[in-house]
All heavy atoms as an XYZ file, in Angstrom:
886
protein
N      47.363    126.015      3.599
C      47.115    125.975      2.054
C      48.466    125.939      1.488
O      49.226    126.810      1.560
C      46.363    127.226      1.532
C      46.245    127.173     -0.046
S      45.289    128.579     -0.621
C      43.673    127.902     -0.444
N      48.772    124.950      0.539
C      50.097    124.836     -0.103
C      50.071    125.672     -1.171
O      49.025    125.968     -2.016
C      50.379    123.386     -0.495
N      51.270    126.337     -1.643
C      51.234    127.131     -2.873
C      52.565    126.896     -3.622
O      53.664    126.608     -2.952
C      51.191    128.530     -2.437
N      52.494    127.171     -4.882
C      53.623    127.147     -5.768
C      53.511    128.259     -6.729
O      52.548    128.445     -7.384
C      53.633    125.837     -6.557
C      54.653    125.598     -7.760
C      56.024    125.466     -7.214
C      54.263    124.433     -8.608
N      54.536    129.249     -6.655
C      54.431    130.427     -7.539
C      55.770    130.493     -8.289
O      56.807    130.727     -7.669
C      54.187    131.676     -6.729
C      53.899    132.899     -7.505
O      53.912    132.839     -8.723
O      53.736    133.956     -6.824
N      55.706    130.188     -9.634
C      56.908    130.003    -10.358
C      56.872    130.762    -11.653
O      55.797    130.840    -12.273
C      57.149    128.623    -10.816
C      58.393    128.408    -11.629
C      57.260    127.653     -9.622
N      57.994    131.460    -12.005
C      58.106    132.229    -13.305
C      59.338    131.541    -13.970
O      60.396    131.464    -13.541
C      58.309    133.637    -13.159
C      57.145    134.445    -12.506
C      58.641    134.245    -14.532
C      57.389    135.778    -12.146
N      58.876    131.032    -15.259
C      59.854    130.232    -16.000
C      59.956    131.031    -17.382
O      58.993    130.799    -18.198
C      59.687    128.809    -16.227
C      59.755    127.911    -15.029
C      59.335    126.543    -15.212
C      61.310    127.791    -14.624
N      60.850    131.868    -17.681
C      60.850    132.465    -19.045
C      59.650    133.362    -19.130
O      59.469    134.152    -18.284
N      58.849    133.078    -20.119
C      57.475    133.801    -20.319
C      56.324    133.293    -19.741
O      55.230    133.618    -19.988
C      57.277    134.022    -21.868
C      58.426    134.829    -22.584
O      58.998    135.655    -21.916
N      58.689    134.438    -23.820
N      56.550    132.202    -18.896
C      55.480    131.565    -18.234
C      55.347    131.874    -16.759
O      56.392    131.709    -16.101
C      55.410    130.051    -18.396
O      55.662    129.686    -19.953
C      54.167    129.373    -18.022
N      54.190    132.233    -16.298
C      53.919    132.409    -14.837
C      52.947    131.262    -14.422
O      51.862    131.223    -15.047
C      53.410    133.857    -14.427
C      53.121    133.981    -12.966
N      52.334    134.805    -12.603
C      53.783    133.440    -11.903
C      52.222    134.858    -11.318
N      53.134    134.016    -10.874
N      53.327    130.509    -13.366
C      52.453    129.480    -12.926
C      52.203    129.808    -11.419
O      53.157    129.873    -10.641
C      53.122    128.234    -13.063
S      52.382    126.829    -12.239
N      50.968    129.722    -10.958
C      50.485    129.848     -9.570
C      49.625    128.727     -9.204
O      48.582    128.566     -9.984
C      49.774    131.164     -9.384
C      49.285    131.344     -8.019
C      50.303    131.411     -6.946
C      48.413    132.730     -7.986
N      50.021    127.912     -8.398
C      49.110    126.766     -7.894
C      48.961    126.858     -6.403
O      49.809    127.014     -5.617
C      49.985    125.400     -8.232
C      49.193    124.215     -7.640
C      47.972    123.981     -8.408
C      50.194    122.941     -7.794
N      47.756    126.880     -5.942
C      47.138    126.967     -4.594
C      46.420    125.687     -4.413
O      45.479    125.514     -5.104
C      46.435    128.238     -4.306
C      47.268    129.518     -4.484
C      46.555    130.658     -4.143
C      47.250    131.892     -4.180
N      46.362    133.034     -3.875
N      46.658    124.958     -3.245
C      45.927    123.775     -3.018
C      45.437    123.985     -1.470
O      46.067    124.362     -0.573
C      46.799    122.665     -3.149
N      44.131    123.492     -1.356
C      43.460    123.557     -0.022
C      42.607    122.317      0.029
O      42.565    121.511     -0.803
N      41.778    122.435      1.192
C      40.984    121.263      1.472
C      39.784    121.122      0.261
O      39.363    119.983      0.071
C      40.168    121.331      2.744
C      41.236    121.287      3.879
C      40.629    121.377      5.272
O      39.295    121.278      5.388
O      41.321    121.584      6.231
N      39.290    122.193     -0.231
C      38.227    122.172     -1.072
C      38.679    121.917     -2.621
O      37.827    121.657     -3.443
C      37.577    123.497     -1.189
C      36.890    123.842      0.196
C      36.192    125.154      0.045
N      35.383    125.460      1.251
C      34.633    126.471      1.407
N      34.358    127.296      0.379
N      34.077    126.613      2.567
N      39.918    121.910     -2.801
C      40.461    121.753     -4.159
C      41.767    122.551     -4.569
O      42.255    123.170     -3.502
N      42.007    122.540     -5.702
C      43.266    123.337     -6.088
C      42.913    124.295     -7.270
O      41.941    124.106     -8.042
C      44.356    122.384     -6.635
N      43.733    125.354     -7.272
C      43.488    126.474     -8.271
C      44.931    126.600     -8.885
O      45.865    126.734     -8.225
C      43.098    127.713     -7.631
C      43.045    128.913     -8.443
C      41.880    129.121     -9.462
C      44.219    129.831     -8.601
C      41.956    130.190    -10.217
C      44.067    130.932     -9.562
C      43.021    130.994    -10.375
N      44.899    126.552    -10.190
C      46.181    126.740    -11.022
C      45.860    127.774    -11.960
O      44.901    127.809    -12.852
C      46.463    125.403    -11.757
C      47.658    125.419    -12.754
C      48.948    125.908    -11.989
C      47.744    124.140    -13.428
N      46.732    128.867    -12.109
C      46.607    129.882    -13.046
C      47.952    129.797    -13.929
O      49.078    129.912    -13.324
C      46.506    131.313    -12.430
C      46.496    132.321    -13.462
C      46.119    133.587    -12.774
N      46.052    134.792    -13.718
C      47.013    135.626    -14.018
N      48.173    135.518    -13.432
N      46.837    136.524    -14.892
N      47.725    129.753    -15.201
C      48.944    129.767    -16.167
C      48.832    131.069    -17.037
O      47.672    131.469    -17.656
C      48.946    128.670    -17.139
C      48.930    127.277    -16.342
C      50.100    128.750    -18.062
C      50.281    127.008    -15.657
N      49.798    131.982    -17.015
C      49.691    133.200    -17.696
C      51.078    133.224    -18.522
O      52.020    132.695    -18.316
C      49.672    134.342    -16.676
N      50.989    134.039    -19.604
C      52.009    134.300    -20.472
C      51.964    133.238    -21.588
O      50.905    132.829    -21.903
N      53.059    132.721    -22.162
C      53.216    131.763    -23.148
C      53.518    130.412    -22.472
O      54.540    130.187    -21.795
C      54.170    132.021    -24.134
C      54.326    130.965    -25.338
C      53.245    130.953    -26.178
C      55.429    130.186    -25.377
C      53.366    130.050    -27.217
C      55.337    129.183    -26.251
C      54.392    129.025    -27.188
N      52.656    129.376    -22.688
C      52.826    128.066    -22.137
C      53.468    127.210    -23.131
O      52.782    126.593    -23.965
C      51.473    127.539    -21.599
C      51.554    126.286    -20.722
C      52.694    125.601    -20.354
C      50.512    125.563    -20.255
N      52.432    124.479    -19.680
C      50.944    124.420    -19.536
C      49.171    125.760    -20.253
C      50.158    123.531    -18.878
C      48.386    124.921    -19.629
C      48.919    123.707    -18.897
N      54.882    127.221    -23.109
C      55.480    126.436    -24.147
C      57.017    126.546    -24.055
O      57.599    127.022    -23.045
N      57.627    125.962    -25.042
C      59.150    126.079    -25.074
C      59.842    125.055    -24.121
O      59.127    124.283    -23.521
N      60.990    125.239    -23.897
C      61.770    124.440    -23.080
C      61.381    124.453    -21.659
O      61.486    123.485    -20.825
C      63.288    124.641    -23.094
C      63.656    126.028    -22.652
C      65.164    126.361    -22.973
O      65.596    126.272    -24.023
O      65.839    126.775    -21.970
N      60.747    125.575    -21.229
C      60.177    125.790    -19.918
C      58.986    124.778    -19.561
O      58.569    124.564    -18.511
C      59.668    127.167    -19.592
C      61.053    128.054    -19.632
O      62.045    127.645    -19.171
N      60.870    129.278    -20.137
N      58.297    124.295    -20.698
C      57.087    123.490    -20.560
C      57.614    122.160    -19.855
O      56.811    121.630    -18.967
C      56.573    123.113    -21.884
O      55.748    124.052    -22.253
N      58.699    121.665    -20.147
C      59.150    120.359    -19.562
C      59.464    120.519    -18.049
O      58.859    119.833    -17.249
C      60.427    119.712    -20.191
C      60.926    118.566    -19.581
C      60.105    119.523    -21.664
N      60.168    121.621    -17.648
C      60.302    121.969    -16.275
C      59.016    122.294    -15.491
O      58.770    121.672    -14.498
C      61.238    123.196    -16.134
C      62.539    123.036    -16.638
C      63.339    124.288    -16.565
C      64.753    124.173    -17.250
N      65.349    125.580    -17.210
N      58.089    122.940    -16.171
C      56.828    123.250    -15.504
C      56.130    122.015    -15.403
O      55.453    121.815    -14.418
C      56.210    124.289    -16.338
C      54.788    124.713    -15.853
C      54.852    125.452    -14.444
C      54.076    125.685    -16.838
N      56.077    121.154    -16.313
C      55.386    119.862    -16.225
C      55.818    119.040    -15.099
O      54.845    118.399    -14.476
N      57.122    118.913    -15.045
C      57.612    118.119    -13.926
C      57.215    118.653    -12.559
O      56.810    117.870    -11.681
C      59.117    117.963    -13.919
C      59.578    116.973    -14.869
C      61.068    116.747    -14.859
N      61.661    117.017    -16.059
C      62.642    117.848    -16.314
N      63.335    118.611    -15.382
N      63.157    118.079    -17.653
N      57.340    120.113    -12.357
C      56.892    120.624    -11.162
C      55.468    120.398    -10.938
O      54.940    120.097     -9.644
C      57.269    122.076    -11.129
C      58.724    122.401    -10.933
S      59.054    124.091    -10.716
C      58.743    124.846    -12.338
N      54.531    120.665    -11.912
C      53.125    120.470    -11.678
C      52.768    119.119    -11.437
O      51.940    118.774    -10.573
C      52.294    121.065    -12.992
C      52.359    122.542    -13.171
C      51.746    122.871    -14.429
C      51.623    123.145    -12.038
N      53.330    118.052    -12.107
C      53.082    116.630    -11.909
C      53.360    116.344    -10.418
O      52.554    115.674     -9.803
C      53.939    115.731    -12.798
O      53.544    114.368    -12.676
N      54.472    116.763     -9.897
C      54.947    116.425     -8.503
C      53.775    117.169     -7.408
O      53.423    116.451     -6.577
C      56.205    116.891     -8.087
C      57.385    116.000     -8.722
C      58.780    116.510     -8.487
C      59.829    115.845     -9.141
N      61.147    116.288     -8.949
N      53.468    118.383     -7.812
C      52.720    119.052     -6.947
C      51.282    118.525     -7.036
O      50.559    118.520     -5.973
C      52.647    120.586     -7.363
N      50.823    118.044     -8.133
C      49.532    117.500     -8.396
C      49.296    116.199     -7.700
O      48.284    115.721     -7.425
C      49.101    117.558     -9.729
C      48.877    118.930    -10.388
S      47.635    119.800     -9.773
C      46.263    118.788     -9.903
N      50.380    115.452     -7.476
C      50.353    114.107     -6.907
C      49.725    114.142     -5.612
O      49.029    113.175     -5.168
C      51.797    113.518     -6.787
N      49.855    115.209     -4.751
C      49.258    115.354     -3.455
C      47.831    115.918     -3.436
O      47.254    115.951     -2.283
N      47.341    116.266     -4.488
C      46.057    116.940     -4.572
C      44.910    115.939     -4.819
O      45.099    115.149     -5.745
C      45.900    118.127     -5.741
C      47.020    119.149     -5.328
C      44.630    118.576     -5.875
C      47.140    120.277     -6.224
N      44.023    115.862     -3.968
C      42.972    114.761     -4.140
C      41.662    115.329     -4.506
O      40.784    114.554     -4.609
C      42.823    114.075     -2.632
C      44.085    113.521     -2.125
C      44.567    112.369     -3.085
O      43.867    111.640     -3.595
N      45.975    112.421     -3.269
N      41.569    116.639     -4.762
C      40.276    117.253     -5.171
C      40.365    117.631     -6.530
O      41.284    117.608     -7.151
C      39.848    118.270     -4.116
C      39.694    117.799     -2.747
O      39.009    116.830     -2.582
N      40.315    118.422     -1.784
N      39.268    118.301     -6.917
C      39.168    118.951     -8.282
C      40.226    120.093     -8.645
O      40.665    120.675     -7.501
C      37.764    119.490     -8.500
C      36.564    118.638     -8.405
C      36.526    117.534     -9.591
O      37.080    117.945    -10.724
O      36.119    116.462     -9.334
N      40.631    120.268     -9.680
C      41.513    121.330    -10.071
C      40.705    122.427    -10.879
O      40.172    122.141    -11.939
C      42.694    120.916    -10.923
C      43.587    121.963    -11.554
C      44.412    122.651    -10.288
C      44.630    121.223    -12.358
N      40.772    123.704    -10.466
C      40.314    124.824    -11.235
C      41.524    125.437    -11.951
O      42.399    125.796    -11.437
C      39.609    125.839    -10.392
O      38.627    125.254     -9.818
C      39.150    127.026    -11.370
N      41.522    125.403    -13.451
C      42.526    125.916    -14.149
C      42.138    127.211    -14.863
O      41.170    127.183    -15.644
C      43.088    124.929    -15.162
C      44.087    125.350    -16.164
C      45.294    125.810    -15.643
C      44.436    124.320    -17.181
N      42.846    128.339    -14.515
C      42.507    129.488    -15.175
C      43.584    129.804    -16.191
O      44.753    129.819    -15.960
C      42.585    130.766    -14.161
O      42.383    131.885    -14.849
N      43.167    130.242    -17.445
C      44.056    130.494    -18.501
C      44.082    132.042    -18.780
O      44.360    132.456    -19.794
C      43.931    129.657    -19.634
C      44.074    128.149    -19.498
C      43.695    127.405    -20.697
C      45.506    127.850    -19.260
N      43.553    132.793    -17.859
C      43.488    134.163    -17.864
C      44.989    134.797    -18.040
O      45.730    134.442    -17.158
C      42.755    134.822    -16.740
C      42.628    136.292    -16.884
C      41.894    136.951    -15.615
O      41.833    136.359    -14.571
O      41.276    138.027    -15.821
N      45.260    135.470    -19.057
C      46.612    136.045    -19.203
C      47.480    134.938    -20.079
O      48.592    135.495    -20.300
N      46.964    133.969    -20.467
C      47.745    132.981    -21.267
C      47.517    133.340    -22.685
O      46.359    133.391    -23.162
C      47.311    131.511    -20.961
S      48.330    130.323    -21.833
N      48.420    133.669    -23.475
C      48.217    134.172    -24.743
C      48.670    133.070    -25.775
O      48.662    133.303    -26.989
C      48.955    135.547    -25.113
C      50.522    135.594    -24.777
N      51.416    135.073    -25.557
C      51.080    135.955    -23.583
C      52.593    135.152    -24.982
N      52.393    135.805    -23.886
N      49.237    131.888    -25.376
C      49.644    130.801    -26.328
C      49.944    129.679    -25.586
O      50.507    129.630    -24.468
N      49.781    128.517    -26.200
C      50.131    127.228    -25.746
C      50.690    126.417    -26.862
O      50.149    126.320    -28.052
C      49.006    126.440    -25.083
C      48.327    127.038    -23.969
C      49.581    124.965    -24.648
C      47.156    126.457    -23.482
N      51.897    125.854    -26.774
C      52.435    125.069    -27.788
C      52.148    123.555    -27.679
O      51.626    123.206    -26.613
C      53.973    125.315    -27.912
C      54.942    124.656    -26.829
O      54.336    124.159    -25.927
O      56.119    124.869    -26.923
N      52.628    122.676    -28.408
C      52.345    121.183    -28.284
C      52.673    120.649    -26.984
O      51.988    119.855    -26.417
C      52.955    120.616    -29.472
C      53.063    121.657    -30.516
C      53.233    122.910    -29.812
N      53.920    121.183    -26.422
C      54.302    120.567    -25.204
C      53.351    120.999    -24.030
O      53.047    120.275    -23.239
C      55.690    121.029    -24.861
C      56.855    120.433    -25.725
C      58.205    120.991    -25.469
O      58.414    121.997    -25.052
N      59.134    120.181    -25.673
N      52.929    122.278    -24.055
C      52.016    122.758    -23.057
C      50.754    121.943    -23.145
O      50.117    121.593    -22.176
N      50.168    121.796    -24.374
C      48.851    120.970    -24.663
C      49.090    119.558    -24.056
O      48.241    119.052    -23.332
C      48.574    120.855    -26.129
C      48.099    122.253    -26.671
C      47.928    122.132    -28.258
C      46.709    122.744    -26.020
N      50.286    118.896    -24.307
C      50.501    117.584    -23.775
C      50.580    117.630    -22.141
O      49.972    116.733    -21.695
C      51.875    117.072    -24.198
O      52.159    115.933    -23.645
N      51.046    118.684    -21.537
C      50.981    118.640    -20.084
C      49.543    118.871    -19.581
O      49.231    118.288    -18.502
C      51.878    119.898    -19.735
C      53.422    119.640    -19.945
C      51.676    120.216    -18.145
C      54.423    120.798    -19.720
N      48.721    119.659    -20.206
C      47.481    119.818    -19.889
C      46.626    118.512    -19.884
O      46.008    118.174    -19.012
C      46.707    120.839    -20.826
C      45.295    121.168    -20.614
C      45.008    121.697    -19.132
C      44.798    122.150    -21.680
N      46.942    117.781    -20.977
C      46.227    116.352    -21.029
C      46.723    115.444    -19.950
O      45.885    114.657    -19.433
C      46.240    115.851    -22.502
C      45.553    116.620    -23.606
C      45.857    116.072    -24.936
C      44.117    116.516    -23.311
N      48.090    115.490    -19.687
C      48.516    114.669    -18.660
C      48.088    114.967    -17.358
O      47.833    114.045    -16.421
C      50.101    114.664    -18.651
C      50.757    113.802    -19.617
C      52.187    113.606    -19.550
N      52.645    114.874    -20.352
C      53.849    115.444    -20.013
N      54.636    115.064    -18.978
N      54.266    116.440    -20.799
N      47.906    116.222    -16.994
C      47.159    116.699    -15.764
C      45.799    116.194    -15.613
O      45.357    115.642    -14.702
C      47.225    118.218    -15.655
C      48.556    118.889    -15.259
C      48.456    120.435    -15.288
C      49.125    118.453    -13.955
N      45.109    116.288    -16.864
C      43.723    115.799    -16.812
C      43.542    114.217    -16.511
O      42.877    113.797    -15.673
C      42.931    116.084    -18.050
C      41.555    115.667    -18.096
C      40.767    116.089    -19.327
O      41.192    116.979    -19.964
N      39.684    115.350    -19.641
N      44.561    113.475    -17.198
C      44.596    112.243    -16.937
C      44.894    111.552    -15.650
O      44.475    110.779    -15.031
C      45.587    111.448    -17.976
C      45.297    111.471    -19.389
C      46.257    111.089    -20.403
O      47.422    110.843    -19.984
O      45.970    111.042    -21.670
N      45.896    112.604    -15.060
C      46.297    112.134    -13.647
C      45.176    112.422    -12.637
O      45.050    111.536    -11.770
C      47.431    113.250    -13.268
C      48.179    113.026    -12.013
C      49.433    114.027    -11.697
O      49.561    114.799    -12.469
N      50.052    113.759    -10.649
N      44.370    113.441    -12.927
C      43.234    113.556    -12.118
C      42.210    112.577    -12.225
O      41.472    112.139    -11.310
C      42.710    115.043    -12.190
C      43.580    116.096    -11.686
C      43.266    117.438    -12.059
C      43.535    116.077    -10.016
N      41.883    112.236    -13.621
C      40.906    111.240    -13.817
C      41.098    109.887    -13.177
O      40.283    109.225    -12.845
C      40.779    111.073    -15.448
C      39.981    112.229    -16.000
C      39.963    112.086    -17.585
O      40.553    111.098    -18.077
O      39.214    112.994    -18.143
N      42.423    109.459    -12.975
C      42.754    108.262    -12.435
C      42.248    108.161    -10.842
O      41.985    107.077    -10.273
C      44.264    107.912    -12.372
O      44.817    108.970    -11.640
C      44.673    107.857    -13.820
N      42.047    109.515    -10.339
C      41.501    109.593     -8.986
C      39.999    110.018     -8.943
O      39.438    110.327     -7.959
C      42.223    110.634     -8.266
C      43.681    110.242     -7.799
C      44.493    111.258     -7.272
N      45.358    111.834     -8.181
C      45.966    112.956     -8.029
N      45.809    113.758     -7.043
N      46.825    113.417     -8.969
N      39.419    109.884    -10.148
C      37.871    110.135    -10.250
C      37.743    111.791    -10.136
O      36.615    112.136     -9.818
N      38.682    112.589    -10.426
C      38.650    113.995    -10.364
C      38.786    114.602    -11.773
O      39.111    113.946    -12.716
C      39.656    114.671     -9.377
C      39.531    113.967     -7.996
C      38.163    114.321     -7.195
C      38.198    113.601     -6.011
N      36.848    113.699     -5.313
N      38.531    115.882    -11.956
C      38.715    116.421    -13.128
C      39.240    117.912    -13.133
O      39.624    118.406    -12.039
N      39.418    118.564    -14.201
C      39.955    119.990    -14.237
C      38.700    120.899    -14.838
O      37.974    120.408    -15.777
C      40.913    120.130    -15.299
C      42.181    119.341    -14.875
C      41.335    121.525    -15.580
C      43.246    119.332    -15.924
N      38.476    121.937    -14.061
C      37.544    122.899    -14.443
C      38.267    123.995    -15.147
O      38.979    124.657    -14.474
C      36.599    123.445    -13.354
C      35.637    124.412    -13.826
C      34.662    124.917    -12.616
O      35.113    124.648    -11.414
O      33.756    125.622    -12.818
N      38.110    124.316    -16.316
C      38.791    125.413    -17.097
C      37.841    126.633    -16.962
O      36.818    126.604    -17.252
C      38.927    124.920    -18.576
C      39.820    123.928    -18.724
C      39.766    123.322    -20.155
C      41.358    124.302    -18.524
N      38.629    127.744    -16.535
C      37.900    129.108    -16.549
C      38.845    130.145    -17.136
O      39.978    129.919    -17.223
C      37.590    129.390    -14.981
C      36.789    128.382    -14.387
C      38.891    129.512    -14.157
N      38.013    131.129    -17.580
C      38.720    132.287    -18.120
C      39.724    131.931    -19.267
O      40.960    132.307    -19.211
C      39.427    133.095    -17.056
C      38.485    133.601    -15.960
C      39.202    134.477    -14.977
C      38.180    134.923    -13.865
N      38.726    135.793    -12.827
N      39.151    131.184    -20.207
C      39.866    130.699    -21.385
C      39.774    131.681    -22.445
O      38.731    132.005    -22.916
C      39.459    129.301    -21.791
C      40.319    128.824    -22.990
C      39.513    128.308    -20.693
N      40.943    132.379    -22.918
C      40.803    133.371    -23.941
C      40.310    132.765    -25.181
O      40.580    131.570    -25.589
C      42.235    133.799    -24.142
C      42.947    133.499    -22.841
C      42.223    132.311    -22.236
N      39.548    133.591    -26.049
C      39.117    133.029    -27.244
C      40.081    132.425    -28.278
O      39.813    131.397    -28.901
C      38.325    134.180    -28.026
N      41.226    132.945    -28.208
C      42.263    132.434    -29.074
C      42.781    131.056    -28.760
O      42.919    130.104    -29.624
C      43.524    133.310    -28.925
C      44.793    132.917    -29.642
C      45.984    133.922    -29.526
C      47.154    133.476    -30.191
N      48.353    134.287    -29.895
N      42.633    130.786    -27.370
C      42.922    129.318    -26.902
C      41.704    128.428    -27.176
O      41.922    127.234    -27.492
C      43.272    129.348    -25.402
C      44.652    130.009    -25.143
C      44.896    130.008    -23.811
C      45.799    129.684    -25.991
N      40.648    128.876    -26.981
C      39.395    128.056    -27.352
C      39.513    127.576    -28.883
O      39.152    126.496    -29.220
C      38.125    128.878    -27.120
C      37.730    129.066    -25.744
C      36.431    129.947    -25.711
C      37.276    127.708    -25.081
N      39.955    128.536    -29.747
C      40.087    128.166    -31.162
C      41.158    127.259    -31.280
O      41.043    126.294    -32.097
C      40.285    129.485    -31.976
N      42.154    127.311    -30.620
C      43.280    126.417    -30.578
C      42.859    124.987    -30.148
O      43.142    123.865    -30.834
C      44.543    126.837    -29.806
C      45.600    125.894    -29.642
C      46.355    125.639    -30.890
C      46.560    126.337    -28.622
N      42.118    124.927    -29.181
C      41.678    123.613    -28.623
C      40.652    123.034    -29.623
O      40.727    121.854    -29.956
C      40.896    123.762    -27.308
C      41.852    124.253    -26.087
C      41.212    124.945    -25.079
C      43.256    123.972    -26.090
C      42.078    125.390    -23.940
C      43.996    124.387    -24.999
C      43.475    125.029    -23.973
N      39.825    123.818    -30.160
C      38.904    123.428    -31.324
C      39.695    122.853    -32.467
O      39.400    121.782    -33.040
C      37.977    124.467    -31.587
C      36.680    123.932    -32.350
O      36.400    122.788    -32.224
O      36.311    124.721    -33.255
N      40.642    123.679    -32.941
C      41.350    123.360    -34.193
C      42.322    122.094    -34.031
O      42.681    121.379    -35.040
N      42.741    121.809    -32.929
C      43.524    120.673    -32.598
C      42.759    119.321    -32.373
O      43.368    118.283    -32.257
C      44.662    120.854    -31.601
O      43.853    121.143    -30.303
C      45.537    121.976    -31.940
N      41.479    119.531    -32.240
C      40.631    118.389    -31.918
C      40.672    117.931    -30.485
O      40.224    116.919    -30.047
N      41.143    118.913    -29.715
C      41.165    118.587    -28.142
C      39.938    118.985    -27.416
O      39.693    118.515    -26.229
C      42.337    119.384    -27.452
C      43.727    118.928    -27.802
C      44.740    119.706    -27.202
C      43.945    117.436    -27.419
N      39.041    119.758    -28.131
C      37.785    120.157    -27.448
C      36.939    119.098    -26.698
O      36.632    119.351    -25.625
C      36.980    121.041    -28.412
C      35.908    121.801    -27.882
S      36.514    123.204    -26.985
C      36.755    124.255    -28.256
N      36.808    117.916    -27.326
C      36.055    116.818    -26.573
C      36.780    116.403    -25.427
O      36.124    115.914    -24.449
C      35.882    115.852    -27.634
C      36.153    116.477    -28.944
C      37.127    117.550    -28.681
N      37.996    116.545    -25.365
C      38.744    116.018    -24.200
C      38.903    117.049    -23.088
O      39.144    116.697    -21.972
C      40.231    115.647    -24.667
C      40.184    114.638    -25.648
N      39.928    113.276    -25.520
C      40.363    114.687    -27.083
C      39.983    112.691    -26.717
N      40.260    113.555    -27.473
N      38.608    118.289    -23.337
C      38.631    119.386    -22.290
C      37.283    119.819    -21.850
O      36.659    120.434    -22.611
C      39.455    120.519    -22.913
C      40.822    120.329    -23.489
C      41.361    121.502    -24.101
C      41.820    119.902    -22.277
N      37.096    119.378    -20.593
C      35.642    119.648    -20.158
C      35.715    120.265    -18.874
O      36.800    120.301    -18.126
C      34.840    118.359    -19.972
C      34.572    117.599    -21.310
C      33.704    116.385    -21.006
O      33.593    115.921    -19.933
N      33.208    115.847    -22.159
N      34.708    120.877    -18.386
C      34.625    121.535    -16.989
C      34.263    120.342    -16.043
O      33.967    119.296    -16.376
C      33.629    122.620    -16.959
O      32.277    121.979    -17.047
C      33.847    123.690    -17.946
N      34.574    120.631    -14.887
C      34.284    119.630    -13.807
C      32.860    119.250    -13.821
O      32.471    118.110    -13.381
C      34.618    120.288    -12.299
N      31.922    120.163    -14.248
C      30.449    119.845    -14.385
C      30.079    118.876    -15.432
O      29.019    118.427    -15.503
C      29.646    121.045    -14.401
O      29.975    121.791    -15.669
N      31.205    118.681    -16.363
C      30.886    117.701    -17.405
C      30.570    118.469    -18.726
O      30.455    117.912    -19.701
N      30.304    119.771    -18.727
C      30.034    120.457    -19.935
C      31.408    120.741    -20.707
O      32.416    120.945    -20.134
C      29.269    121.813    -19.614
O      30.134    122.641    -18.778
N      31.228    120.805    -22.024
C      32.401    121.057    -22.771
C      32.679    122.557    -22.868
O      31.811    123.233    -22.469
C      32.266    120.563    -24.206
O      31.365    121.244    -24.897
C      31.894    119.118    -24.219
N      33.968    122.929    -23.239
C      34.280    124.286    -23.316
C      33.409    124.963    -24.177
O      33.293    126.297    -24.114
C      35.656    124.372    -23.775
C      36.815    124.152    -22.682
C      38.183    124.220    -23.394
C      36.618    125.003    -21.490
N      32.829    124.339    -25.164
C      31.901    125.093    -26.169
C      30.693    125.696    -25.366
O      30.106    126.821    -25.717
C      31.368    124.107    -27.235
C      32.366    123.785    -28.288
C      31.850    122.694    -29.205
C      32.923    124.878    -29.107
N      30.432    124.927    -24.345
C      29.087    125.405    -23.558
C      29.611    126.586    -22.527
O      28.686    127.124    -21.985
C      28.575    124.265    -22.776
C      28.032    123.168    -23.808
C      27.661    121.735    -23.109
O      28.265    121.556    -22.139
O      26.978    121.124    -23.743
N      30.832    126.516    -22.270
C      31.308    127.545    -21.208
C      31.667    128.957    -21.746
O      31.812    129.941    -21.021
C      32.559    126.929    -20.400
C      33.002    127.860    -19.499
C      32.231    125.586    -20.029
N      31.740    129.017    -23.016
C      32.386    130.332    -23.704
C      31.648    131.562    -23.158
O      30.767    131.878    -22.909
C      32.174    130.285    -25.207
C      33.080    129.318    -25.896
C      33.071    129.451    -27.209
N      33.782    128.365    -27.899
C      34.085    128.308    -29.110
N      33.754    129.254    -29.959
N      34.848    127.202    -29.575
């Protein structure tokens, strides 16, 4: 099982990949100048992942526009392979952010249900 465990400033990223899929946990604040570095690392790591991605936002207390952009790019990267992101343990504050920015329809679980149905 491949793993990436990185702390960049206030952001902790843990990515584990195996035969059944990948698990990514983002904790802390997902943003700032560290978003660009984290985005590059995740993009490279995700290039080799051929299965679904489970993304846990447990412990994530904020996402800035750069972090949101990375999230959408990860989703697009997986969609080109016919895969998706299943979001789990999303704090209410982030659900409100996704809803307020109009991203809610774009963020779905792997089963196809929207985050509104997963709350």
